[in-house]
Backbone bond lengths (Angstrom), bond angles and torsions (degrees), N, CA, C in turn:
res aa  C-N    CA-C-N  psi(-1)  N-CA   C-N-CA  omega(-1)  CA-C   N-CA-C  phi
1 M - - - 1.451 - - 1.517 110.13 -
2 S 1.324 116.73 149.07 1.460 121.45 -176.91 1.524 112.43 -90.89
3 F 1.346 116.82 6.51 1.463 120.56 178.87 1.526 108.59 -144.78
4 E 1.311 115.59 164.66 1.463 120.94 -175.92 1.524 110.91 -74.72
5 L 1.330 115.49 136.55 1.460 119.86 177.85 1.529 110.68 -65.93
6 P 1.324 118.69 133.56 1.468 119.60 171.34 1.522 109.67 -71.20
7 P 1.309 118.72 163.15 1.472 120.57 179.53 1.528 111.70 -61.22
8 L 1.317 116.91 142.39 1.458 122.11 179.39 1.520 110.81 -57.57
9 E 1.330 116.51 -43.02 1.470 119.73 -178.42 1.524 111.36 -59.83
10 E 1.319 116.38 -35.07 1.466 120.69 179.24 1.524 110.53 -67.36
11 L 1.320 116.79 -42.89 1.466 120.50 178.57 1.527 110.60 -62.09
12 L 1.324 116.11 -46.04 1.466 119.84 -179.37 1.531 111.38 -63.04
13 A 1.309 116.33 -37.66 1.464 120.32 -178.12 1.519 112.61 -68.92
14 H 1.340 116.62 -23.13 1.462 120.48 -176.60 1.530 111.91 -117.25
15 S 1.323 116.54 29.48 1.460 120.88 179.59 1.524 110.98 -108.63
16 H 1.319 114.97 149.55 1.463 122.49 -179.71 1.530 107.97 -136.89
17 V 1.323 117.18 127.84 1.473 121.47 178.45 1.521 108.44 -98.70
18 V 1.332 115.56 134.59 1.464 121.28 -179.51 1.522 109.79 -131.85
19 R 1.317 114.43 157.46 1.466 121.23 173.61 1.532 107.36 -131.10
20 L 1.323 116.38 117.96 1.459 121.39 -176.44 1.528 110.28 -102.72
21 P 1.322 118.21 126.29 1.463 120.71 175.02 1.525 110.57 -74.30
22 M 1.330 116.04 145.52 1.458 121.22 -177.57 1.524 110.34 -110.84
23 R 1.325 114.90 152.22 1.468 120.58 -179.53 1.523 111.71 -73.33
24 V 1.327 116.20 -36.06 1.466 122.27 -179.79 1.520 108.26 -137.96
25 K 1.326 116.37 158.83 1.465 119.84 176.03 1.521 108.93 -67.38
26 F 1.310 115.72 132.59 1.465 121.03 -179.05 1.519 107.53 -141.96
27 R 1.317 115.67 128.32 1.467 121.48 -176.40 1.528 111.29 54.97
28 G 1.339 114.37 33.02 1.454 121.04 175.85 1.516 115.33 80.76
29 V 1.351 118.22 4.42 1.460 119.59 -177.73 1.528 110.83 -122.53
30 T 1.327 114.90 152.63 1.467 121.23 175.01 1.521 111.41 -114.48
31 Q 1.338 117.01 -4.77 1.456 123.01 175.33 1.527 108.20 -139.34
32 R 1.325 115.83 139.65 1.469 120.75 -176.33 1.526 109.37 -118.20
33 E 1.308 116.04 123.01 1.455 120.86 179.01 1.526 110.59 -100.50
34 A 1.328 115.63 148.20 1.458 121.25 178.99 1.514 109.61 -153.13
35 L 1.325 115.23 154.42 1.462 121.41 171.75 1.525 106.91 -112.50
36 L 1.318 116.52 123.03 1.461 122.16 -179.10 1.527 109.48 -104.12
37 I 1.323 115.39 141.20 1.462 122.10 -176.55 1.523 109.08 -118.79
38 E 1.308 116.14 125.43 1.465 120.99 175.39 1.519 108.81 -95.06
39 G 1.339 115.72 122.67 1.457 120.17 -177.82 1.512 112.60 -129.76
40 P 1.320 117.44 -175.88 1.469 121.34 -176.56 1.525 113.92 -66.88
41 E 1.339 118.14 -22.72 1.465 120.63 179.41 1.520 112.81 -100.15
42 G 1.326 117.01 -7.43 1.463 119.95 -177.25 1.518 110.29 141.34
43 W 1.335 115.76 -145.88 1.460 121.33 -175.66 1.521 111.31 -113.58
44 G 1.340 114.63 142.94 1.455 121.48 174.49 1.515 110.04 -124.37
45 E 1.317 116.14 161.54 1.464 121.52 -177.44 1.520 110.79 -123.53
46 F 1.317 115.37 137.31 1.467 123.93 173.78 1.523 106.04 -124.37
47 S 1.327 116.96 103.31 1.469 120.11 -176.49 1.518 111.92 -140.16
48 A 1.336 115.77 44.21 1.462 119.84 174.39 1.526 109.28 -55.38
49 F 1.315 116.73 137.51 1.463 120.25 -179.52 1.524 110.03 -57.20
50 T 1.309 115.14 144.78 1.469 120.35 -166.60 1.526 113.82 -63.13
51 E 1.331 117.67 -23.20 1.461 118.93 -178.07 1.531 112.68 -81.34
52 Y 1.328 118.62 -7.37 1.461 120.90 -177.77 1.530 110.68 -78.06
53 G 1.312 115.45 139.07 1.453 120.81 176.08 1.520 111.62 -76.14
54 A 1.333 115.91 174.42 1.464 120.88 -173.71 1.522 112.46 -62.98
55 A 1.330 118.23 -38.74 1.463 120.07 -176.98 1.524 111.33 -62.64
56 E 1.325 117.08 -43.40 1.468 120.47 179.48 1.524 111.07 -75.05
57 A 1.329 116.65 -41.51 1.462 120.66 -177.44 1.529 111.85 -67.94
58 A 1.338 117.73 -22.13 1.464 120.66 -178.33 1.522 111.92 -60.35
59 R 1.331 116.81 -32.94 1.466 118.76 178.89 1.521 110.57 -66.14
60 W 1.332 116.84 -34.81 1.468 120.87 176.75 1.527 109.79 -65.00
61 L 1.329 116.41 -40.46 1.459 119.50 177.73 1.525 110.41 -64.31
62 A 1.322 117.54 -41.34 1.464 120.63 178.18 1.525 110.74 -56.98
63 A 1.332 116.45 -40.36 1.464 120.47 178.93 1.521 111.26 -65.59
64 G 1.338 116.64 -41.61 1.453 120.32 179.27 1.520 112.13 -64.00
65 I 1.339 116.35 -41.59 1.462 120.30 178.24 1.520 110.36 -65.78
66 E 1.333 116.53 -42.53 1.471 120.13 178.70 1.526 110.83 -57.03
67 A 1.332 117.25 -45.84 1.463 120.48 -178.29 1.518 111.90 -64.01
68 A 1.328 117.27 -35.41 1.463 121.07 -177.66 1.527 112.85 -80.75
69 Y 1.343 116.81 -26.55 1.462 119.92 -171.46 1.527 114.21 -115.52
70 Q 1.328 118.20 -8.84 1.459 120.79 -179.26 1.535 109.77 -124.14
71 P 1.336 118.13 145.40 1.463 118.99 176.48 1.517 110.88 -68.46
72 F 1.323 116.51 149.63 1.456 120.46 172.40 1.530 109.23 -67.10
73 P 1.330 118.24 151.18 1.470 119.98 178.54 1.525 111.43 -66.33
74 E 1.318 114.93 161.83 1.458 120.19 177.73 1.527 109.32 -62.44
75 P 1.335 118.45 124.70 1.467 119.64 -176.27 1.523 112.78 -75.28
76 L 1.320 116.14 142.12 1.458 122.17 173.34 1.523 111.53 -95.08
77 R 1.347 115.86 -10.08 1.468 121.62 178.06 1.521 107.53 -150.49
78 T 1.313 117.08 151.38 1.471 121.05 -175.19 1.516 112.86 -98.12
79 S 1.322 117.74 -9.60 1.465 121.43 176.10 1.521 108.71 -146.69
80 I 1.342 115.61 156.36 1.467 122.03 -173.10 1.530 109.39 -121.91
81 P 1.338 118.59 125.74 1.465 118.99 173.24 1.520 109.97 -65.10
82 V 1.320 117.51 134.51 1.459 120.62 -174.92 1.523 111.22 -129.87
83 N 1.336 114.40 152.45 1.459 120.09 174.76 1.521 110.57 -95.41
84 A 1.312 115.91 152.17 1.461 121.17 166.37 1.522 107.73 -76.73
85 T 1.324 116.95 150.52 1.465 121.74 177.77 1.520 108.91 -116.79
86 L 1.310 115.91 122.82 1.464 121.97 -179.32 1.522 109.49 -106.53
87 P 1.336 119.02 110.09 1.467 120.42 175.95 1.541 110.73 -62.75
88 A 1.324 115.85 174.49 1.464 120.89 -176.10 1.528 110.90 -78.96
89 V 1.329 115.02 61.81 1.459 121.14 -179.66 1.528 110.06 -86.22
90 A 1.330 115.66 165.91 1.457 120.44 174.96 1.525 109.65 -65.41
91 A 1.335 116.40 152.82 1.465 120.75 -177.82 1.527 111.77 -56.01
92 K 1.323 117.05 -34.62 1.467 120.50 -178.12 1.529 112.51 -67.45
93 D 1.332 117.39 -18.49 1.458 121.40 -177.66 1.527 113.26 -99.33
94 V 1.325 117.16 -2.32 1.465 120.81 -176.07 1.524 111.22 -58.15
95 G 1.309 117.26 -48.40 1.457 121.02 -176.97 1.514 112.43 -59.85
96 A 1.332 116.96 -43.63 1.467 121.06 -177.43 1.527 111.05 -64.70
97 V 1.337 117.41 -38.80 1.466 120.22 179.87 1.526 110.76 -69.12
98 L 1.326 116.56 -45.64 1.464 119.57 -174.96 1.517 112.79 -73.96
99 E 1.325 117.75 -19.21 1.460 120.32 176.35 1.530 111.75 -64.82
100 R 1.321 117.48 -20.09 1.465 120.68 -179.97 1.522 112.13 -74.41
101 Y 1.323 116.82 -15.43 1.462 120.68 179.66 1.526 110.06 -92.31
102 D 1.318 115.17 145.14 1.451 121.43 -179.80 1.528 109.07 -88.92
103 A 1.334 116.58 109.30 1.469 122.71 175.02 1.531 112.82 54.30
104 P 1.334 118.31 64.81 1.474 119.24 -179.22 1.533 112.02 -71.30
105 H 1.323 115.90 108.26 1.470 121.11 176.87 1.519 111.32 -91.35
106 T 1.346 116.29 -16.77 1.461 122.74 179.41 1.526 107.23 -140.68
107 I 1.345 116.79 134.65 1.462 120.25 -175.26 1.530 109.31 -131.27
108 K 1.334 115.68 124.64 1.473 121.05 173.46 1.516 108.33 -97.68
109 I 1.321 116.24 126.20 1.458 122.55 -173.41 1.529 108.89 -112.79
110 K 1.320 116.07 124.30 1.456 120.41 177.29 1.532 110.13 -75.60
111 V 1.323 115.78 133.71 1.459 122.53 178.76 1.525 108.49 -133.95
112 A 1.328 116.52 175.39 1.470 122.75 177.55 1.518 112.66 61.43
113 E 1.324 116.69 31.34 1.471 121.13 178.18 1.532 109.61 -66.77
114 Q 1.314 116.72 137.83 1.458 120.84 178.72 1.525 109.66 -58.50
115 G 1.330 116.37 132.02 1.451 121.42 -179.58 1.515 114.16 90.37
116 Q 1.328 117.03 -5.30 1.461 121.13 177.63 1.520 109.60 -113.20
117 G 1.332 115.80 164.64 1.451 121.19 -179.52 1.516 111.79 -119.20
118 L 1.327 115.19 176.64 1.461 121.03 -178.18 1.525 111.83 -62.17
119 D 1.324 117.67 -34.60 1.465 119.78 179.39 1.527 111.01 -58.12
120 E 1.330 116.13 -39.76 1.469 119.65 179.04 1.526 111.26 -68.77
121 D 1.335 116.29 -37.49 1.468 119.83 176.48 1.528 110.56 -63.45
122 L 1.317 115.97 -45.81 1.465 120.11 -179.67 1.524 111.21 -61.93
123 A 1.330 116.37 -41.66 1.466 119.95 179.47 1.524 110.96 -64.25
124 R 1.333 117.29 -40.19 1.470 121.62 -179.77 1.529 110.59 -65.67
125 V 1.319 116.79 -45.04 1.463 120.61 -179.54 1.529 110.32 -68.81
126 A 1.316 116.98 -40.62 1.466 120.39 179.65 1.526 111.32 -61.85
127 E 1.328 116.91 -42.22 1.465 120.71 179.88 1.527 110.80 -67.22
128 T 1.329 116.29 -37.43 1.461 119.50 177.16 1.520 110.59 -64.08
129 R 1.317 116.72 -43.80 1.467 120.47 178.60 1.527 111.01 -63.97
130 R 1.327 117.00 -37.22 1.473 120.10 179.08 1.525 111.24 -65.35
131 L 1.342 115.88 -42.66 1.462 119.84 -177.39 1.524 112.50 -75.82
132 Y 1.342 116.25 -31.04 1.465 120.49 -176.81 1.533 109.29 -129.32
133 P 1.325 117.26 72.93 1.475 120.67 -173.34 1.527 113.98 -63.61
134 Q 1.328 117.93 -24.21 1.467 120.23 -177.04 1.527 113.16 -97.44
135 A 1.321 117.71 -7.00 1.465 120.29 -175.23 1.528 111.47 -74.42
136 A 1.319 115.65 150.88 1.460 121.35 169.59 1.522 107.88 -80.46
137 L 1.343 116.96 126.26 1.458 121.84 -178.11 1.532 110.12 -110.76
138 R 1.316 115.00 139.52 1.463 121.59 174.24 1.523 108.02 -136.91
139 V 1.327 117.80 150.21 1.465 120.57 179.42 1.522 109.52 -116.58
140 D 1.335 114.84 150.78 1.464 121.80 -179.36 1.520 108.26 -132.04
141 A 1.344 116.32 116.01 1.460 121.73 -177.37 1.525 113.11 -96.06
142 N 1.332 118.03 -9.54 1.472 120.65 179.78 1.528 112.38 48.03
143 M 1.335 116.28 43.61 1.473 123.35 175.97 1.533 112.76 67.64
144 G 1.343 117.25 22.69 1.460 120.79 -170.80 1.509 116.45 -79.17
145 W 1.325 119.03 -9.60 1.465 121.63 -178.39 1.528 111.21 -114.57
146 D 1.332 115.81 161.07 1.457 119.20 163.78 1.533 107.02 -89.67
147 I 1.312 117.83 178.34 1.463 120.87 -172.84 1.524 111.48 -61.96
148 T 1.334 117.66 -45.97 1.471 120.90 -178.74 1.526 110.98 -62.38
149 Q 1.333 116.09 -46.14 1.469 120.05 178.20 1.520 111.31 -61.05
150 A 1.324 116.16 -42.47 1.463 120.41 -176.71 1.526 111.36 -63.58
151 V 1.311 116.93 -46.42 1.462 119.51 -178.64 1.522 110.38 -62.14
152 S 1.327 116.38 -45.12 1.467 120.42 179.51 1.529 111.19 -63.18
153 A 1.337 116.54 -46.46 1.463 120.84 -177.76 1.521 111.17 -64.97
154 L 1.309 117.36 -43.41 1.460 119.82 -175.76 1.523 111.91 -70.91
155 K 1.328 116.90 -30.93 1.469 118.76 173.05 1.521 110.33 -61.99
156 A 1.345 116.22 -42.97 1.465 119.99 -179.51 1.531 111.22 -69.79
157 L 1.324 117.09 -43.80 1.460 121.05 -177.70 1.523 112.49 -69.71
158 S 1.340 116.69 -23.76 1.465 120.39 179.51 1.523 112.86 -62.29
159 E 1.314 116.52 -18.62 1.471 120.12 178.47 1.530 111.66 -62.52
160 Y 1.330 117.02 -15.71 1.470 120.40 -177.93 1.524 111.96 -101.45
161 D 1.333 116.18 20.91 1.462 122.45 171.70 1.524 111.02 57.75
162 L 1.327 115.16 67.68 1.464 120.84 -177.57 1.526 111.51 -85.31
163 Q 1.331 115.11 145.18 1.455 121.71 176.11 1.527 110.45 -72.81
164 Y 1.336 116.33 -44.97 1.456 122.05 174.93 1.529 109.53 -167.75
165 A 1.332 116.27 168.77 1.462 123.14 175.98 1.519 108.03 -118.64
166 E 1.330 116.03 128.05 1.455 121.81 -174.68 1.526 111.31 -98.42
167 Q 1.310 115.88 126.48 1.463 126.15 174.19 1.535 112.92 37.65
168 P 1.351 117.64 65.20 1.474 119.80 -179.35 1.521 113.83 -67.12
169 V 1.336 117.85 -28.30 1.466 121.94 -177.58 1.528 108.95 -136.14
170 P 1.345 117.19 163.75 1.468 119.10 177.24 1.530 111.64 -70.13
171 G 1.317 114.98 154.01 1.451 121.23 168.11 1.512 116.12 76.97
172 I 1.319 114.69 169.61 1.459 121.75 -178.64 1.522 111.55 -83.85
173 T 1.337 116.87 -44.48 1.467 118.92 -179.42 1.531 110.66 -65.83
174 G 1.331 116.91 -33.69 1.459 119.93 175.99 1.514 111.89 -63.38
175 L 1.325 116.11 -43.41 1.465 119.51 176.63 1.529 111.16 -59.64
176 A 1.326 115.95 -44.85 1.461 120.11 -179.31 1.523 111.01 -60.61
177 E 1.339 117.44 -39.35 1.463 121.22 179.96 1.517 111.40 -67.11
178 V 1.330 117.49 -43.97 1.472 120.92 178.25 1.526 109.94 -60.99
179 R 1.306 116.28 -46.64 1.469 121.08 -178.84 1.526 110.44 -60.85
180 E 1.346 117.27 -42.46 1.463 120.93 -179.33 1.529 111.04 -66.39
181 Q 1.334 117.34 -43.05 1.462 119.51 -179.75 1.531 111.76 -64.66
182 L 1.327 116.78 -38.81 1.457 119.56 177.01 1.528 111.04 -63.94
183 R 1.319 116.63 -43.70 1.465 119.83 179.47 1.527 110.97 -63.72
184 N 1.331 116.40 -41.03 1.467 119.54 179.16 1.528 111.70 -64.24
185 A 1.334 116.66 -26.48 1.460 121.28 177.83 1.527 112.09 -88.40
186 G 1.330 116.30 4.24 1.459 120.17 179.51 1.518 114.30 79.70
187 N 1.336 116.60 18.29 1.463 120.85 -179.37 1.532 108.90 -100.44
188 P 1.331 118.54 118.09 1.471 120.82 -175.28 1.526 114.85 -89.62
189 L 1.341 118.29 11.13 1.460 120.79 -176.11 1.531 110.77 -54.15
190 K 1.305 115.93 129.53 1.460 120.59 179.52 1.531 110.25 -75.80
191 I 1.319 115.10 146.77 1.462 122.45 179.20 1.528 108.53 -113.14
192 A 1.337 115.31 131.12 1.461 121.32 178.29 1.524 109.88 -110.46
193 A 1.314 116.61 138.59 1.466 122.49 177.69 1.519 109.41 -99.50
194 D 1.330 116.05 129.20 1.464 121.42 176.06 1.528 108.80 -121.77
195 E 1.339 117.31 -80.30 1.462 120.13 179.73 1.531 112.08 -57.14
196 A 1.329 117.46 -31.67 1.462 120.65 179.42 1.516 111.70 -64.74
197 V 1.322 116.66 -20.94 1.463 121.31 176.47 1.519 110.31 -91.06
198 R 1.332 116.99 -54.62 1.463 119.38 -170.54 1.524 113.50 -78.89
199 K 1.338 119.15 -16.01 1.459 120.37 178.77 1.528 112.75 -103.87
200 H 1.316 117.06 6.73 1.461 120.39 -176.55 1.520 109.99 -105.41
201 T 1.326 115.78 146.66 1.459 119.21 179.63 1.526 111.56 -69.08
202 D 1.338 117.05 -22.05 1.466 121.44 177.82 1.525 108.65 -128.91
203 P 1.328 118.11 89.76 1.468 120.57 -176.70 1.520 114.05 -58.66
204 L 1.342 117.74 -23.59 1.457 120.33 -175.81 1.524 112.96 -78.76
205 E 1.338 117.78 -7.68 1.460 119.55 179.82 1.529 111.68 -64.08
206 V 1.328 116.80 -29.91 1.467 120.59 176.35 1.517 110.27 -55.88
207 S 1.309 115.95 -44.38 1.462 120.78 179.95 1.529 111.46 -69.06
208 R 1.322 116.89 -45.21 1.463 120.29 -177.04 1.519 112.49 -62.31
209 L 1.337 117.19 -35.71 1.469 120.84 -176.88 1.526 112.71 -89.62
210 G 1.315 118.29 0.10 1.461 120.65 -179.34 1.514 112.30 61.93
211 A 1.341 116.54 35.04 1.463 121.00 -174.46 1.516 113.17 -81.80
212 A 1.321 118.18 -15.20 1.459 120.41 -174.96 1.523 109.86 -150.84
213 D 1.325 114.55 162.22 1.462 121.21 177.39 1.526 111.78 -93.63
214 L 1.328 116.47 -21.26 1.462 121.32 178.51 1.506 109.74 -154.93
215 M 1.340 115.76 165.29 1.458 122.37 -178.19 1.522 109.65 -117.76
216 V 1.329 115.76 135.00 1.458 121.56 170.76 1.521 106.51 -98.83
217 I 1.321 116.29 120.50 1.453 119.69 -174.91 1.519 110.00 -123.07
218 K 1.331 114.98 144.52 1.456 122.53 -177.82 1.527 108.22 -125.11
219 A 1.317 116.25 137.11 1.460 119.99 -175.00 1.525 112.12 -63.81
220 Q 1.339 117.69 -47.73 1.464 119.30 -175.80 1.530 113.55 -64.66
221 P 1.338 119.42 -54.65 1.464 118.95 -174.74 1.518 114.37 -62.60
222 L 1.330 117.33 -22.53 1.458 119.86 -177.55 1.523 113.20 -100.21
223 G 1.343 117.42 5.14 1.453 119.82 171.32 1.505 116.21 98.72
224 G 1.347 118.03 7.74 1.452 119.55 175.64 1.514 114.15 115.26
225 I 1.309 115.22 178.02 1.463 121.38 -172.70 1.524 112.13 -64.23
226 S 1.319 118.19 -47.38 1.469 120.24 -177.27 1.520 111.42 -59.81
227 A 1.340 116.58 -43.20 1.463 120.51 -179.55 1.520 111.34 -64.10
228 V 1.334 116.86 -41.25 1.462 120.27 -177.86 1.524 111.12 -70.17
229 L 1.313 117.49 -40.45 1.465 119.73 178.29 1.525 110.67 -60.49
230 D 1.326 116.56 -35.82 1.459 120.12 178.38 1.525 110.92 -68.21
231 I 1.340 117.20 -42.17 1.469 121.03 177.45 1.522 110.17 -61.88
232 A 1.326 116.71 -47.33 1.466 120.95 -178.32 1.529 111.28 -61.52
233 K 1.316 116.00 -36.33 1.468 119.82 -179.40 1.516 111.78 -63.10
234 H 1.332 116.64 -38.52 1.461 120.60 -174.09 1.524 113.89 -95.39
235 A 1.317 118.74 -10.40 1.462 120.83 -174.19 1.521 113.14 -76.32
236 E 1.324 117.89 -31.54 1.459 123.02 -177.39 1.525 111.57 58.74
237 L 1.329 116.01 34.97 1.457 122.67 174.24 1.527 108.28 -128.51
238 D 1.345 115.82 154.60 1.454 118.84 171.69 1.528 109.44 -61.95
239 V 1.322 115.74 149.98 1.465 121.56 -174.07 1.516 110.27 -124.78
240 V 1.344 115.80 137.70 1.463 123.22 171.17 1.523 107.23 -119.48
241 V 1.319 117.65 123.13 1.464 120.97 176.95 1.524 108.51 -86.85
242 S 1.316 116.33 133.04 1.468 120.22 -175.34 1.522 110.36 -131.98
243 S 1.319 114.82 162.10 1.462 122.41 178.15 1.524 110.30 -86.21
244 A 1.321 115.52 151.81 1.460 121.78 171.35 1.529 108.77 -104.85
245 L 1.327 115.56 39.20 1.470 123.31 -174.79 1.524 109.69 59.22
246 D 1.341 113.96 49.65 1.458 121.76 -176.76 1.525 111.82 -80.67
247 T 1.326 115.47 157.73 1.448 121.11 164.24 1.536 107.53 -71.28
248 S 1.325 117.46 179.34 1.462 119.84 178.31 1.524 112.41 -60.60
249 V 1.335 117.35 -27.17 1.462 120.13 177.64 1.524 110.45 -64.14
250 G 1.321 116.79 -49.07 1.460 120.16 178.02 1.509 112.56 -66.96
251 L 1.332 117.32 -35.94 1.458 120.41 177.62 1.524 111.48 -62.65
252 A 1.327 116.80 -35.94 1.458 120.26 178.37 1.529 110.69 -62.51
253 Q 1.330 117.07 -40.28 1.459 120.29 177.18 1.525 110.85 -66.01
254 A 1.321 116.95 -42.23 1.458 120.66 179.28 1.525 111.30 -64.33
255 A 1.326 116.94 -39.89 1.468 120.32 177.71 1.525 110.73 -64.85
256 A 1.336 116.80 -38.40 1.456 120.43 177.16 1.525 110.85 -63.67
257 L 1.339 116.77 -37.74 1.463 120.93 174.91 1.523 110.63 -61.73
258 A 1.330 116.61 -50.30 1.465 120.37 -179.23 1.525 111.16 -60.52
259 S 1.329 115.92 -35.24 1.467 119.35 -178.31 1.518 112.32 -69.60
260 A 1.337 117.77 -19.45 1.459 121.78 -176.21 1.523 113.43 -97.04
261 L 1.334 117.90 -7.23 1.464 120.50 179.85 1.527 110.34 -71.91
262 P 1.334 117.99 139.53 1.467 119.70 179.62 1.528 113.34 -60.62
263 A 1.330 116.50 -36.26 1.469 121.35 179.29 1.519 109.52 -133.42
264 L 1.321 115.89 146.51 1.466 121.14 -179.56 1.535 108.29 -141.08
265 P 1.347 117.03 75.89 1.459 120.29 -172.45 1.522 115.43 -75.93
266 Y 1.321 118.16 -16.52 1.461 121.91 -177.98 1.527 110.45 -121.80
267 A 1.328 115.37 150.29 1.462 120.04 171.44 1.522 109.04 -61.55
268 C 1.325 116.25 145.39 1.461 121.64 -175.45 1.527 111.53 -97.58
269 G 1.322 115.67 156.81 1.465 121.34 -178.87 1.512 112.09 -88.66
270 L 1.328 116.62 60.30 1.457 121.11 -173.24 1.524 112.73 -121.04
271 S 1.324 115.97 26.56 1.465 118.77 178.54 1.519 111.21 -110.91
272 T 1.325 116.25 26.76 1.462 120.40 -176.52 1.523 112.85 -77.38
273 G 1.320 117.68 -4.69 1.456 119.77 176.28 1.515 113.02 -60.05
274 T 1.319 117.06 -24.73 1.468 120.62 178.84 1.528 111.90 -70.05
275 L 1.327 117.57 -15.07 1.461 120.32 -179.53 1.526 112.11 -77.37
276 F 1.341 116.63 -13.46 1.460 120.96 -179.44 1.529 110.64 -96.89
277 S 1.317 116.18 140.54 1.458 119.65 173.73 1.521 111.55 -89.44
278 E 1.341 117.22 -13.43 1.464 123.56 173.67 1.525 107.95 -139.39
279 D 1.333 116.53 150.49 1.456 120.60 175.13 1.526 108.43 -137.03
280 V 1.321 116.79 178.01 1.457 120.60 -170.33 1.519 113.34 -88.37
281 C 1.328 117.89 -3.38 1.455 120.11 -177.67 1.525 110.05 -130.96
282 A 1.311 115.13 161.55 1.461 120.54 -178.21 1.522 111.37 -66.48
283 E 1.338 116.61 -33.67 1.465 121.91 178.37 1.525 108.55 -121.68
284 P 1.346 117.71 89.45 1.465 120.64 -178.96 1.527 111.99 -58.22
285 L 1.308 115.02 155.18 1.462 121.15 -179.92 1.528 108.74 -79.74
286 L 1.317 115.59 97.25 1.465 122.78 -176.76 1.522 109.40 -124.34
287 A 1.325 115.25 153.96 1.456 120.70 -179.14 1.525 111.44 -78.29
288 T 1.317 115.02 150.58 1.460 122.85 171.18 1.526 107.52 -123.37
289 A 1.336 115.46 123.87 1.472 121.03 -178.35 1.528 111.89 54.05
290 G 1.341 115.48 35.10 1.460 120.20 175.74 1.510 115.34 82.50
291 Y 1.341 117.44 12.68 1.459 120.88 179.65 1.522 109.91 -129.82
292 L 1.345 115.64 136.94 1.459 121.96 -179.18 1.526 109.45 -101.87
293 P 1.341 118.70 127.83 1.463 119.37 179.07 1.528 111.54 -70.20
294 V 1.312 115.67 151.93 1.463 122.24 176.32 1.517 107.26 -97.76
295 R 1.346 116.39 110.13 1.462 119.99 -179.60 1.528 109.83 -161.72
296 R 1.315 115.60 155.68 1.462 121.19 173.33 1.526 109.54 -71.81
297 I 1.320 115.47 154.88 1.459 121.96 179.46 1.528 109.40 -115.54
298 E 1.322 115.67 134.50 1.466 122.04 175.95 1.525 108.16 -113.46
299 P 1.326 118.54 106.73 1.465 119.88 179.31 1.526 112.44 -60.00
300 D 1.299 114.84 151.84 1.456 122.46 176.19 1.530 107.75 -89.32
301 H 1.318 117.23 125.22 1.468 119.57 -173.63 1.529 112.29 -66.92
302 Q 1.317 118.11 -29.36 1.465 119.62 175.07 1.524 110.55 -66.28
303 K 1.339 116.08 -38.49 1.461 119.51 177.76 1.533 111.10 -69.31
304 L 1.317 116.56 -38.60 1.467 118.79 176.51 1.522 110.70 -57.62
305 E 1.322 115.92 -37.46 1.458 120.48 -179.72 1.521 111.31 -73.64
306 S 1.333 117.50 -44.50 1.465 120.66 -176.62 1.523 112.12 -71.31
307 L 1.335 117.69 -26.03 1.467 121.79 -179.16 1.536 112.46 -94.68
308 R 1.312 117.11 2.88 1.460 120.86 179.27 1.534 109.37 -69.73
309 P 1.337 118.39 128.50 1.472 120.45 179.72 1.528 111.23 -78.54
310 E 1.323 116.01 -176.48 1.462 120.38 179.28 1.536 109.91 -63.73
311 E 1.325 115.63 157.75 1.457 121.25 -171.97 1.530 113.35 -59.98
312 A 1.335 116.84 -30.13 1.466 118.99 178.66 1.528 110.87 -61.52
313 R 1.332 116.73 -38.80 1.464 120.13 179.81 1.539 110.79 -75.01
314 V 1.305 116.41 -37.23 1.463 119.06 175.46 1.530 109.60 -59.40
315 G 1.331 116.44 -45.37 1.457 120.43 178.38 1.517 112.55 -62.33
316 W 1.332 116.07 -38.04 1.477 120.46 179.36 1.519 110.50 -61.89
317 W 1.320 117.28 -44.02 1.461 120.86 -179.28 1.529 111.35 -68.66
318 R 1.320 117.26 -37.99 1.459 119.10 179.01 1.532 110.92 -66.75
319 Q 1.329 116.71 -38.43 1.464 119.69 175.74 1.532 110.47 -66.24
320 R 1.315 115.62 -36.78 1.463 119.49 178.84 1.534 110.73 -65.84
321 L 1.317 116.46 -40.59 1.457 120.03 176.16 1.531 109.56 -58.14
322 E 1.318 116.80 -43.75 1.464 120.43 -179.40 1.525 111.69 -62.28
323 S 1.339 117.40 -44.92 1.467 119.78 -178.36 1.525 111.37 -68.34
324 C 1.332 117.74 -37.09 1.469 120.48 177.91 1.524 111.12 -71.83
325 Y 1.315 115.88 -35.16 1.471 119.96 175.93 1.534 109.93 -60.79
326 A 1.325 116.09 -41.45 1.467 120.19 178.54 1.522 110.80 -60.87
327 E 1.329 116.82 -37.67 1.476 120.51 176.32 1.522 110.56 -62.50
328 L 1.313 117.08 -45.01 1.471 120.88 -179.14 1.528 110.94 -66.43
329 A 1.319 116.96 -37.51 1.464 120.87 -178.97 1.524 111.84 -65.96
330 R 1.340 116.99 -24.74 1.466 120.41 -179.89 1.517 112.34 -81.18
331 E 1.324 116.82 -15.30 1.477 118.86 -176.59 1.529 111.95 -72.47
């Protein structure tokens, strides 16, 4: 970390655990839990997915502490172009989900969902293209295919004029192989690295190995704004800032990151606030006409209380904060 850790007791004393209900299942969950930290500069979020161990989740905690204890960088833009995110819903439900977004000019479509097949992916993408013929479409497989499946699927999905495909297979070498096979087949579809960046001990290896055309980066998993700006500076790849299914508090940090990047050639994945039926503030951070404002978020204390889960879960998050704090203290 680029700043001194505050005392653990102080973090615990100013932390609030919340559980947000979701409108649709996303990443296998219908409720999203987070621990929010109130600090001298504002609020930070610690919401590492529950299956992550302490070593990986510690970077998420570092990001939450940074947001609460450090000022956001000077913004280069006051609003961020954002994409709509379409979960792996049935084709018949595409319209209803996307209607919740305000003027979607760019749409990220989840594919390769466990238990579904390519036919369902094709139907979902085809329906999205039919409803939004002028929108930029991108697909995200979340490492759901092997190399053979990915090449076959992306050739078929390319018929719908995709902007890029995000993390079709696990790992960096897998991405490089998919990209090479597509190029050898004359397919110019761009490949974006997400998990290969945020789950790797050296995020810059994606760039060195030519495994992707762009990087999807998230503030929490990579340790906060300062860490991500440093990665983006050295990667020499286009960057897309995305949400880690954050509450409005985490989205505010991600928007501040996007606002500080020297270049922002693609719409960012920061419109996931529409996936929640409740949020932690009276005015959730939502896009207007496809753009997300850059601003700090002040949670509503009544909402913090009403969204607080049962004490067993509150205790689990507080213990998790302690174990992740210990990881950061050892660095």
